[in-house]
DSSP file (Angstrom, degrees, kcal/mol; ACC not computed):
  #  RESIDUE AA STRUCTURE BP1 BP2  ACC     N-H-->O    O-->H-N    N-H-->O    O-->H-N    TCO  KAPPA ALPHA  PHI   PSI    X-CA   Y-CA   Z-CA
    1    1 A M              0   0    0      0, 0.0     2,-0.3     0, 0.0     5,-0.2   0.000 360.0 360.0 360.0 131.3   -6.4  -10.7   -0.3
    2    2 A Y        -     0   0    0      3,-2.3     3,-0.4     1,-0.1     5,-0.0  -0.885 360.0-107.8-132.1 164.1   -9.1   -9.1    1.8
    3    3 A A  S    S+     0   0    0     -2,-0.3     3,-0.1     1,-0.2    -1,-0.1   0.841 119.2  30.8 -62.6 -32.8  -10.7   -5.7    1.6
    4    4 A D  S    S+     0   0    0      1,-0.1    79,-2.8    79,-0.1     2,-0.3   0.397 125.7  24.1-110.0   2.8   -8.9   -4.5    4.7
    5    5 A R  E     -A   82   0A   0     -3,-0.4    -3,-2.3    77,-0.2     2,-0.4  -0.992  55.4-147.5-162.7 158.4   -5.6   -6.5    4.6
    6    6 A R  E     -A   81   0A   0     75,-2.4    75,-2.9    -2,-0.3     2,-0.4  -0.989  13.4-152.6-131.2 140.3   -3.1   -8.3    2.4
    7    7 A Y  E     -A   80   0A   0     -2,-0.4     2,-0.4    73,-0.2    73,-0.2  -0.925   9.8-176.2-114.2 139.6   -1.0  -11.3    3.2
    8    8 A I  E     -A   79   0A   0     71,-2.3    71,-3.2    -2,-0.4     2,-0.3  -0.999  10.9-176.1-130.2 130.5    2.4  -12.2    1.7
    9    9 A A  E     -A   78   0A   0     -2,-0.4     2,-0.3    69,-0.2    69,-0.2  -0.912   5.9-179.8-127.9 154.5    4.0  -15.5    2.7
   10   10 A N  E     -A   77   0A   0     67,-2.3    67,-2.3    -2,-0.3     2,-0.2  -0.992  28.4-115.6-152.1 143.9    7.4  -17.1    1.9
   11   11 A D  E     +A   76   0A   0     -2,-0.3     2,-0.3    65,-0.2    65,-0.3  -0.533  48.0 143.3 -75.7 147.1    9.2  -20.3    2.8
   12   12 A C        -     0   0    0     63,-1.9     2,-0.5    -2,-0.2    61,-0.0  -0.950  47.5-113.2-165.6 176.5   12.4  -19.9    4.8
   13   13 A I        -     0   0    0     -2,-0.3    62,-0.2    17,-0.2    61,-0.1  -0.925  31.3-172.2-128.6 107.8   14.4  -21.7    7.5
   14   14 A F        -     0   0    0     60,-2.6    -2,-0.0    -2,-0.5    62,-0.0  -0.635  35.2 -95.6 -91.6 153.3   14.7  -19.7   10.8
   15   15 A P    >   -     0   0    0      0, 0.0     3,-1.8     0, 0.0    -1,-0.1  -0.314  43.1-105.2 -60.2 155.2   16.9  -20.8   13.7
   16   16 A E  T 3  S+     0   0    0      1,-0.3    -2,-0.1    -3,-0.1    58,-0.0   0.852 118.8  41.4 -53.1 -42.6   15.0  -22.8   16.3
   17   17 A D  T 3  S+     0   0    0      2,-0.0    -1,-0.3    57,-0.0     2,-0.1   0.159  84.0 140.9 -96.7  19.6   14.9  -20.0   18.9
   18   18 A W    <   -     0   0    0     -3,-1.8     2,-0.3     4,-0.1    -4,-0.1  -0.354  26.6-177.2 -67.6 138.3   14.1  -17.2   16.4
   19   19 A T     >  -     0   0    0      1,-0.1     4,-2.0    -2,-0.1     5,-0.1  -0.790  43.8-102.5-127.7 171.5   11.6  -14.5   17.5
   20   20 A I  H  > S+     0   0    0     -2,-0.3     4,-2.6     1,-0.2     5,-0.2   0.890 123.0  57.3 -60.1 -39.4    9.9  -11.5   15.9
   21   21 A D  H  > S+     0   0    0      1,-0.2     4,-1.8     2,-0.2    -1,-0.2   0.892 105.4  50.0 -60.1 -39.5   12.4   -9.3   17.9
   22   22 A D  H  4 S+     0   0    0      1,-0.2    -1,-0.2     2,-0.2    -2,-0.2   0.918 111.5  49.1 -63.1 -42.3   15.3  -11.2   16.3
   23   23 A L  H  < S+     0   0    0     -4,-2.0    -2,-0.2     1,-0.2    -1,-0.2   0.903 114.3  44.2 -63.9 -42.4   13.7  -10.6   12.9
   24   24 A M  H  < S+     0   0    0     -4,-2.6    -1,-0.2    -5,-0.1    -2,-0.2   0.740 109.3  67.1 -77.5 -23.4   13.2   -6.8   13.5
   25   25 A G  S  < S-     0   0    0     -4,-1.8     2,-0.2    -5,-0.2    -3,-0.0  -0.201 106.1 -64.3 -87.4-177.6   16.6   -6.3   15.0
   26   26 A K        +     0   0    0     -2,-0.0     2,-0.3     0, 0.0    -1,-0.2  -0.499  69.9 151.7 -67.6 132.2   20.1   -6.5   13.4
   27   27 A H        -     0   0    0     -2,-0.2     2,-0.3    23,-0.2    -4,-0.0  -0.984  49.0 -90.1-157.3 162.5   20.8  -10.0   12.3
   28   28 A R        -     0   0    0     -2,-0.3     2,-0.5     1,-0.0    22,-0.1  -0.604  40.3-131.0 -77.3 134.5   22.8  -11.9    9.7
   29   29 A S        -     0   0    0     -2,-0.3    20,-0.1    20,-0.1    -1,-0.0  -0.772  25.0-179.0 -90.9 126.0   20.9  -12.5    6.4
   30   30 A R        -     0   0    0     -2,-0.5   -17,-0.2   -17,-0.1    -2,-0.0  -0.906  23.9-134.5-125.8 102.5   21.0  -16.1    5.2
   31   31 A P        -     0   0    0      0, 0.0     4,-0.1     0, 0.0   -19,-0.1  -0.246   5.9-138.5 -58.9 140.3   19.1  -16.6    1.9
   32   32 A Y  S    S+     0   0    0      1,-0.3   -20,-0.1   -21,-0.2     0, 0.0   0.882 102.5  25.5 -64.4 -40.4   16.8  -19.6    1.8
   33   33 A N  S  > S-     0   0    0      1,-0.1     4,-2.5     2,-0.0     3,-0.4  -0.818  73.7-174.1-126.3  90.7   18.0  -20.3   -1.8
   34   34 A P  H  > S+     0   0    0      0, 0.0     4,-2.9     0, 0.0     5,-0.2   0.806  81.1  57.3 -58.5 -33.5   21.5  -18.8   -2.2
   35   35 A L  H  > S+     0   0    0      2,-0.2     4,-1.7     1,-0.2     5,-0.1   0.934 112.5  39.7 -64.9 -44.9   21.8  -19.6   -5.9
   36   36 A I  H  > S+     0   0    0     -3,-0.4     4,-2.4     2,-0.2     5,-0.2   0.924 116.0  52.2 -68.4 -43.5   18.6  -17.7   -6.8
   37   37 A A  H  X S+     0   0    0     -4,-2.5     4,-2.5     1,-0.2    -2,-0.2   0.920 109.8  48.4 -59.5 -45.1   19.5  -14.9   -4.3
   38   38 A N  H  X S+     0   0    0     -4,-2.9     4,-2.8     2,-0.2    -1,-0.2   0.876 109.0  53.9 -63.7 -37.0   23.0  -14.5   -5.8
   39   39 A T  H  X S+     0   0    0     -4,-1.7     4,-1.7    -5,-0.2    -1,-0.2   0.938 111.7  44.2 -61.6 -46.9   21.5  -14.4   -9.3
   40   40 A F  H  <>S+     0   0    0     -4,-2.4     5,-2.3     2,-0.2     6,-1.0   0.878 113.5  51.9 -65.4 -37.5   19.1  -11.6   -8.3
   41   41 A F  H ><5S+     0   0    0     -4,-2.5     3,-1.2     4,-0.2    -2,-0.2   0.945 111.4  45.3 -63.6 -48.3   21.9   -9.8   -6.5
   42   42 A R  H 3<5S+     0   0    0     -4,-2.8    -1,-0.2     1,-0.3    -2,-0.2   0.792 109.4  56.1 -67.3 -27.8   24.2   -9.9   -9.5
   43   43 A A  T 3<5S-     0   0    0     -4,-1.7    -1,-0.3    -5,-0.2    -2,-0.2   0.574 118.5-112.9 -79.3  -8.6   21.4   -8.8  -11.8
   44   44 A G  T < 5S+     0   0    0     -3,-1.2    -3,-0.2    -4,-0.5    -2,-0.1   0.546  86.8 116.5  91.7   7.1   21.0   -5.7   -9.6
   45   45 A F  S   <S+     0   0    0     -5,-2.3     2,-0.5    -6,-0.2    -4,-0.2   0.701  76.2  48.6 -81.3 -18.9   17.5   -6.6   -8.2
   46   46 A I        -     0   0    0     -6,-1.0    -2,-0.2    -5,-0.2    -1,-0.2  -0.987  64.6-172.5-120.9 123.0   18.9   -6.8   -4.7
   47   47 A E  S    S-     0   0    0     -2,-0.5     2,-0.3     1,-0.3    -1,-0.1   0.814  70.3  -7.2 -87.2 -30.2   21.0   -3.9   -3.5
   48   48 A A  S >  S-     0   0    0      0, 0.0     3,-0.8     0, 0.0    -1,-0.3  -0.971  74.3-102.4-161.8 149.0   22.2   -5.4   -0.2
   49   49 A W  T 3  S+     0   0    0     -2,-0.3   -20,-0.1     1,-0.2    -3,-0.0  -0.465  98.7  18.8 -72.6 144.2   21.5   -8.4    2.0
   50   50 A G  T 3  S+     0   0    0     -2,-0.1     4,-0.2   -22,-0.1    -1,-0.2   0.678  89.1 105.5  77.7  19.4   19.3   -8.0    5.0
   51   51 A R    <>  +     0   0    0     -3,-0.8     4,-2.6     2,-0.1     5,-0.2   0.408  47.6  96.1-108.7   1.1   17.5   -4.8    4.2
   52   52 A G  H  > S+     0   0    0      2,-0.2     4,-2.3     1,-0.2     5,-0.2   0.923  86.4  43.7 -60.4 -50.1   14.1   -6.1    3.3
   53   53 A I  H  > S+     0   0    0      1,-0.2     4,-2.6     2,-0.2    -1,-0.2   0.920 115.2  50.5 -62.0 -44.2   12.4   -5.6    6.6
   54   54 A E  H  > S+     0   0    0     -4,-0.2     4,-2.6     1,-0.2    -1,-0.2   0.910 110.9  48.6 -60.0 -43.6   13.9   -2.2    7.0
   55   55 A K  H  X S+     0   0    0     -4,-2.6     4,-2.4     2,-0.2    -1,-0.2   0.880 110.6  50.8 -67.1 -37.7   12.7   -1.2    3.5
   56   56 A I  H  X S+     0   0    0     -4,-2.3     4,-2.4    -5,-0.2    -2,-0.2   0.944 112.3  46.8 -63.0 -47.6    9.2   -2.5    4.1
   57   57 A K  H  X S+     0   0    0     -4,-2.6     4,-2.4     1,-0.2    -2,-0.2   0.920 113.3  48.7 -61.1 -44.8    9.0   -0.5    7.4
   58   58 A D  H  X S+     0   0    0     -4,-2.6     4,-2.6     1,-0.2    -1,-0.2   0.902 111.5  49.6 -62.8 -41.6   10.4    2.7    5.7
   59   59 A S  H  X S+     0   0    0     -4,-2.4     4,-2.0     2,-0.2     6,-0.2   0.908 111.6  48.1 -65.1 -42.4    7.9    2.4    2.8
   60   60 A C  H  X>S+     0   0    0     -4,-2.4     5,-2.6     2,-0.2     4,-0.8   0.928 113.6  47.4 -63.3 -44.9    4.9    1.9    5.1
   61   61 A K  H ><5S+     0   0    0     -4,-2.4     3,-0.8     1,-0.2    -2,-0.2   0.923 111.5  50.6 -62.1 -45.0    6.0    4.9    7.2
   62   62 A E  H 3<5S+     0   0    0     -4,-2.6    -1,-0.2     1,-0.2    -2,-0.2   0.860 113.2  45.7 -61.9 -37.4    6.5    7.1    4.1
   63   63 A A  H 3<5S-     0   0    0     -4,-2.0    -1,-0.2    -5,-0.2    -2,-0.2   0.539 114.2-116.1 -84.3  -7.1    3.1    6.2    2.7
   64   64 A G  T <<5 +     0   0    0     -3,-0.8    -3,-0.2    -4,-0.8    -2,-0.1   0.707  67.9 140.9  79.8  19.5    1.4    6.8    6.1
   65   65 A N      < -     0   0    0     -5,-2.6    -1,-0.3    -6,-0.2    19,-0.1  -0.612  58.5 -97.6 -93.0 154.5    0.3    3.1    6.4
   66   66 A P        -     0   0    0      0, 0.0    16,-0.2     0, 0.0    -1,-0.1  -0.323  49.3 -92.6 -65.0 154.2    0.4    1.1    9.6
   67   67 A M        -     0   0    0      1,-0.1    15,-0.2    14,-0.1   -10,-0.1  -0.412  47.9-109.0 -65.0 142.2    3.4   -1.1   10.2
   68   68 A P        -     0   0    0      0, 0.0     2,-0.4     0, 0.0    13,-0.2  -0.282  25.4-123.4 -69.8 159.6    2.9   -4.7    8.9
   69   69 A E  E     -B   80   0A   0     11,-2.4    11,-3.0     2,-0.0     2,-0.4  -0.897  23.5-151.0-105.8 135.3    2.4   -7.6   11.3
   70   70 A Y  E     -B   79   0A   0     -2,-0.4     2,-0.5     9,-0.2     9,-0.2  -0.865  11.6-170.2-110.0 137.5    4.8  -10.5   11.0
   71   71 A T  E     -B   78   0A   0      7,-2.7     7,-2.5    -2,-0.4     2,-0.4  -0.990  13.9-172.0-122.5 120.7    4.1  -14.2   11.8
   72   72 A I  E     +B   77   0A   0     -2,-0.5     2,-0.3     5,-0.2     5,-0.2  -0.922   9.6 173.2-117.9 142.0    7.1  -16.4   11.8
   73   73 A K  E >   -B   76   0A   0      3,-2.8     3,-0.6    -2,-0.4   -59,-0.3  -0.763  52.6 -86.4-128.3 176.7    7.4  -20.1   12.1
   74   74 A R  T 3  S+     0   0    0     -2,-0.3   -60,-2.6     1,-0.2     3,-0.0   0.857 124.4  20.7 -55.5 -39.3   10.3  -22.5   11.8
   75   75 A E  T 3  S+     0   0    0    -62,-0.2   -63,-1.9     1,-0.1     2,-0.3   0.239 123.5  34.1-122.8  13.9    9.9  -22.8    8.0
   76   76 A D  E <   -AB  11  73A   0     -3,-0.6    -3,-2.8   -65,-0.3     2,-0.4  -0.995  53.4-148.7-160.3 164.0    7.9  -19.8    6.8
   77   77 A I  E     -AB  10  72A   0    -67,-2.3   -67,-2.3    -2,-0.3     2,-0.4  -0.989  10.7-165.3-133.4 142.7    7.2  -16.1    7.4
   78   78 A M  E     -AB   9  71A   0     -7,-2.5    -7,-2.7    -2,-0.4     2,-0.5  -0.998   3.1-161.7-131.2 134.6    3.9  -14.3    6.7
   79   79 A V  E     -AB   8  70A   0    -71,-3.2   -71,-2.3    -2,-0.4     2,-0.5  -0.958   3.6-159.8-116.7 130.0    3.5  -10.5    6.5
   80   80 A M  E     -AB   7  69A   0    -11,-3.0   -11,-2.4    -2,-0.5     2,-0.5  -0.949   0.5-162.5-113.1 121.9    0.1   -8.9    6.9
   81   81 A F  E     -A    6   0A   0    -75,-2.9   -75,-2.4    -2,-0.5     2,-0.3  -0.902  17.0-159.2 -99.7 124.2   -0.4   -5.4    5.6
   82   82 A K  E     -A    5   0A   0     -2,-0.5   -77,-0.2   -77,-0.2   -78,-0.0  -0.756  54.1 -10.2-107.6 151.3   -3.5   -3.7    7.1
   83   83 A S  S    S-     0   0    0    -79,-2.8    -1,-0.2    -2,-0.3   -78,-0.1   0.782  75.0-153.1  38.1  58.4   -5.7   -0.8    6.0
   84   84 A L        -     0   0    0     -3,-0.2     2,-0.6   -19,-0.1    -1,-0.1  -0.341  13.6-122.2 -62.9 138.9   -3.5    0.5    3.3
   85   85 A V        -     0   0    0    -19,-0.1     2,-0.1   -22,-0.1    -1,-0.1  -0.738  31.0-153.3 -83.2 118.7   -3.8    4.2    2.5
   86   86 A S     >  -     0   0    0     -2,-0.6     4,-2.2     1,-0.1     5,-0.2  -0.447  27.8-109.8 -88.7 166.3   -4.8    4.6   -1.1
   87   87 A R  H  > S+     0   0    0      1,-0.2     4,-2.6     2,-0.2     5,-0.2   0.872 122.1  54.9 -60.2 -36.7   -4.1    7.6   -3.3
   88   88 A T  H  > S+     0   0    0      2,-0.2     4,-2.6     1,-0.2    -1,-0.2   0.907 106.0  51.0 -64.7 -41.5   -7.8    8.3   -3.2
   89   89 A D  H  > S+     0   0    0      2,-0.2     4,-2.6     1,-0.2    -2,-0.2   0.924 111.2  48.4 -60.0 -44.1   -7.7    8.3    0.7
   90   90 A Q  H  X S+     0   0    0     -4,-2.2     4,-2.2     1,-0.2    -2,-0.2   0.918 111.8  49.0 -63.4 -43.4   -4.8   10.8    0.6
   91   91 A D  H  X S+     0   0    0     -4,-2.6     4,-2.3     1,-0.2    -1,-0.2   0.904 112.4  48.4 -61.7 -41.7   -6.6   13.0   -1.9
   92   92 A T  H  X S+     0   0    0     -4,-2.6     4,-2.4     2,-0.2    -2,-0.2   0.891 109.1  52.4 -68.5 -39.4   -9.8   13.0    0.2
   93   93 A N  H  X S+     0   0    0     -4,-2.6     4,-1.0     1,-0.2    -1,-0.2   0.913 111.9  46.9 -60.7 -41.7   -7.8   13.7    3.4
   94   94 A Q  H >X S+     0   0    0     -4,-2.2     4,-0.6     1,-0.2     3,-0.5   0.902 110.4  53.1 -64.9 -40.1   -6.3   16.7    1.6
   95   95 A A  H >< S+     0   0    0     -4,-2.3     3,-1.1     1,-0.2    -2,-0.2   0.896 105.4  53.5 -62.7 -40.5   -9.7   17.8    0.3
   96   96 A N  H 3< S+     0   0    0     -4,-2.4    -1,-0.2     1,-0.3    -2,-0.2   0.753 106.3  53.8 -66.7 -23.5  -11.1   17.7    3.9
   97   97 A Q  H << S-     0   0    0     -4,-1.0    -1,-0.3    -3,-0.5    -2,-0.2   0.574 109.8-134.3 -86.4 -10.0   -8.3   20.0    5.0
   98   98 A G  S << S+     0   0    0     -3,-1.1    -1,-0.2    -4,-0.6     3,-0.1   0.052  75.7  80.7  81.5 167.2   -9.2   22.5    2.2
   99   99 A G        +     0   0    0      1,-0.2     2,-0.4    -4,-0.1    -4,-0.1   0.610  68.2 120.7  76.1  11.8   -7.0   24.4   -0.3
  100  100 A D        -     0   0    0     -5,-0.2    -1,-0.2    -6,-0.2    -2,-0.0  -0.881  42.6-171.8-112.6 141.1   -6.8   21.4   -2.6
  101  101 A N        +     0   0    0     -2,-0.4    -1,-0.1    -3,-0.1    -6,-0.0  -0.052  37.7 140.6-118.7  31.1   -7.9   21.4   -6.3
  102  102 A S     >  -     0   0    0    -11,-0.1     4,-2.4     1,-0.1     5,-0.2  -0.171  68.0-105.5 -69.3 167.4   -7.4   17.6   -7.0
  103  103 A V  H  > S+     0   0    0      1,-0.2     4,-2.7     2,-0.2     5,-0.2   0.915 122.2  52.3 -59.2 -44.3   -9.9   15.7   -9.1
  104  104 A V  H  > S+     0   0    0      1,-0.2     4,-2.7     2,-0.2    -1,-0.2   0.923 109.3  49.1 -59.7 -45.3  -11.2   14.0   -5.9
  105  105 A T  H  > S+     0   0    0      1,-0.2     4,-2.3     2,-0.2    -1,-0.2   0.924 112.7  46.9 -60.4 -45.6  -11.8   17.4   -4.3
  106  106 A R  H  X S+     0   0    0     -4,-2.4     4,-2.1     2,-0.2    -1,-0.2   0.895 112.2  50.1 -66.9 -39.1  -13.6   18.8   -7.3
  107  107 A I  H  X S+     0   0    0     -4,-2.7     4,-2.6     1,-0.2     5,-0.2   0.945 111.4  48.9 -62.1 -47.3  -15.8   15.7   -7.7
  108  108 A L  H  X S+     0   0    0     -4,-2.7     4,-2.2     1,-0.2    -2,-0.2   0.882 110.2  51.2 -61.4 -39.0  -16.7   15.8   -4.0
  109  109 A K  H  X S+     0   0    0     -4,-2.3     4,-1.8     2,-0.2    -1,-0.2   0.919 111.4  47.3 -64.1 -43.3  -17.6   19.5   -4.2
  110  110 A V  H  X S+     0   0    0     -4,-2.1     4,-3.1     1,-0.2    -2,-0.2   0.916 111.9  50.2 -65.1 -42.4  -19.8   19.0   -7.3
  111  111 A I  H  < S+     0   0    0     -4,-2.6    -1,-0.2     1,-0.2    -2,-0.2   0.886 108.8  52.3 -63.9 -38.5  -21.6   16.0   -5.6
  112  112 A Q  H  < S+     0   0    0     -4,-2.2    -1,-0.2    -5,-0.2    -2,-0.2   0.893 116.7  39.5 -63.7 -38.3  -22.2   18.1   -2.5
  113  113 A E  H  < S+     0   0    0     -4,-1.8    -2,-0.2     1,-0.2    -1,-0.2   0.877 136.5  14.9 -78.7 -38.9  -23.8   20.8   -4.6
  114  114 A E    ><  +     0   0    0     -4,-3.1     3,-1.7    -5,-0.2    -1,-0.2  -0.659  65.5 175.0-138.3  78.0  -25.7   18.6   -7.0
  115  115 A P  T 3  S+     0   0    0      0, 0.0    -4,-0.1     0, 0.0    -1,-0.1   0.668  76.8  61.2 -63.4 -16.4  -25.9   14.9   -5.8
  116  116 A S  T 3  S+     0   0    0     -5,-0.1    -5,-0.1     2,-0.0     2,-0.0   0.478  76.2 117.4 -91.2  -0.5  -28.1   13.8   -8.7
  117  117 A L    <   -     0   0    0     -3,-1.7     2,-0.1    -7,-0.2    -3,-0.0  -0.356  63.9-122.5 -68.5 145.3  -25.6   14.6  -11.5
  118  118 A S     >  -     0   0    0      1,-0.1     4,-2.4    -2,-0.0     5,-0.2  -0.326  26.8-105.9 -76.5 166.6  -24.3   11.8  -13.6
  119  119 A Q  H  > S+     0   0    0      1,-0.2     4,-2.5     2,-0.2     5,-0.2   0.883 122.5  55.0 -61.2 -37.8  -20.7   11.0  -13.9
  120  120 A K  H  > S+     0   0    0      2,-0.2     4,-2.0     1,-0.2    -1,-0.2   0.921 109.4  45.9 -61.9 -44.7  -20.7   12.5  -17.4
  121  121 A K  H  > S+     0   0    0      2,-0.2     4,-2.6     1,-0.2    -2,-0.2   0.889 111.0  52.8 -66.8 -38.9  -22.2   15.7  -16.1
  122  122 A I  H  X S+     0   0    0     -4,-2.4     4,-2.4     1,-0.2     5,-0.2   0.922 107.9  52.0 -61.4 -42.9  -19.7   15.8  -13.3
  123  123 A A  H  X>S+     0   0    0     -4,-2.5     5,-2.0     1,-0.2     4,-1.1   0.910 110.5  48.2 -59.3 -43.1  -16.9   15.4  -15.8
  124  124 A D  H  <5S+     0   0    0     -4,-2.0     3,-0.3     3,-0.2    -1,-0.2   0.923 111.5  50.1 -62.4 -44.6  -18.3   18.3  -17.8
  125  125 A V  H  <5S+     0   0    0     -4,-2.6    -2,-0.2     1,-0.2    -1,-0.2   0.895 118.0  37.1 -63.7 -42.0  -18.6   20.5  -14.7
  126  126 A I  H  <5S-     0   0    0     -4,-2.4    -1,-0.2    -5,-0.2    -2,-0.2   0.528 109.6-118.7 -92.5  -4.4  -15.0   19.9  -13.5
  127  127 A G  T  <5 +     0   0    0     -4,-1.1     2,-0.3    -3,-0.3    -3,-0.2   0.846  69.9 124.9  74.5  34.4  -13.4   19.9  -17.0
  128  128 A E      < -     0   0    0     -5,-2.0    -1,-0.3    -6,-0.2    -2,-0.1  -0.797  67.3 -90.2-118.7 163.9  -12.1   16.3  -16.8
  129  129 A K     >  -     0   0    0     -2,-0.3     4,-2.0     1,-0.1     3,-0.2  -0.397  33.2-120.9 -68.5 149.7  -12.6   13.3  -19.1
  130  130 A Y  H  > S+     0   0    0      1,-0.2     4,-2.8     2,-0.2     5,-0.2   0.902 114.1  55.3 -56.9 -42.5  -15.5   11.0  -18.3
  131  131 A S  H  > S+     0   0    0      1,-0.2     4,-2.2     2,-0.2    -1,-0.2   0.854 106.4  51.4 -62.9 -34.4  -13.1    8.1  -17.9
  132  132 A T  H  > S+     0   0    0     -3,-0.2     4,-2.4     2,-0.2     5,-0.2   0.938 112.1  45.0 -66.6 -47.1  -11.1   10.1  -15.3
  133  133 A V  H  X S+     0   0    0     -4,-2.0     4,-2.7     1,-0.2     5,-0.2   0.914 112.7  51.7 -63.4 -43.1  -14.2   10.9  -13.3
  134  134 A K  H  X S+     0   0    0     -4,-2.8     4,-2.3     2,-0.2    -1,-0.2   0.927 110.2  49.5 -59.1 -45.7  -15.4    7.3  -13.5
  135  135 A Y  H  X S+     0   0    0     -4,-2.2     4,-2.2     1,-0.2    -2,-0.2   0.946 114.0  44.1 -58.7 -51.6  -12.0    6.0  -12.3
  136  136 A Y  H  X S+     0   0    0     -4,-2.4     4,-2.4     1,-0.2    -1,-0.2   0.882 113.1  51.0 -65.6 -38.2  -11.9    8.3   -9.3
  137  137 A M  H  X S+     0   0    0     -4,-2.7     4,-2.1    -5,-0.2    -1,-0.2   0.894 109.9  49.6 -68.3 -37.7  -15.5    7.7   -8.4
  138  138 A E  H  X S+     0   0    0     -4,-2.3     4,-2.4    -5,-0.2    -2,-0.2   0.908 111.7  49.7 -63.8 -41.0  -15.0    3.9   -8.5
  139  139 A S  H  X S+     0   0    0     -4,-2.2     4,-2.1     1,-0.2     6,-0.2   0.897 110.3  50.2 -63.2 -40.8  -11.9    4.3   -6.3
  140  140 A M  H  <>S+     0   0    0     -4,-2.4     5,-2.0     2,-0.2     6,-1.4   0.868 110.6  49.6 -66.8 -36.0  -13.9    6.5   -3.8
  141  141 A K  H ><5S+     0   0    0     -4,-2.1     3,-0.9     5,-0.2    -2,-0.2   0.927 111.1  49.3 -66.8 -44.5  -16.7    3.9   -3.7
  142  142 A K  H 3<5S+     0   0    0     -4,-2.4    -2,-0.2     1,-0.2    -1,-0.2   0.872 112.5  47.3 -62.0 -38.0  -14.2    1.0   -3.0
  143  143 A S  T 3<5S-     0   0    0     -4,-2.1    -1,-0.2    -5,-0.2    -2,-0.2   0.490 116.4-113.2 -86.7  -1.6  -12.5    3.0   -0.3
  144  144 A G  T < 5S+     0   0    0     -3,-0.9    -3,-0.2    -4,-0.4    -4,-0.1   0.557  83.4 120.7  86.9   7.1  -15.8    3.9    1.4
  145  145 A I      <       0   0    0     -5,-2.0    -4,-0.2    -6,-0.2    -5,-0.1   0.879 360.0 360.0 -70.3 -36.9  -15.6    7.6    0.7
  146  146 A M              0   0    0     -6,-1.4    -5,-0.2    -9,-0.2    -1,-0.2   0.340 360.0 360.0-117.6 360.0  -18.8    7.5   -1.3
């Protein structure tokens, strides 16, 4: 885990001549551990074989995140997710476009008008709980908005 990226890795066995293009294209799915895979399939945790990459790509696109980068080797795969768009980032982008009344927008407006106010005072001004304002302000600090 890094501030700007996340890695997920898994053991597997790829064919000798396997490439990223093979992984991204249509291919036959062969579970690394069929007994565990079948158990998850029968329990309903897996809806269909071979849809994992497609679902990851669709989820990233839907959330507005960059496509992940894949590194494959003969016996493992690693996926790197970069610069994930957080809910706070989305709220701030909406706030910058105007017409939004989200908590983030209201906090930013109050800070612009009165930068010296405490979190407690900001909560009073926008009519939110102190814990809510604290949460959003910490998220904004982590994402670099503040």
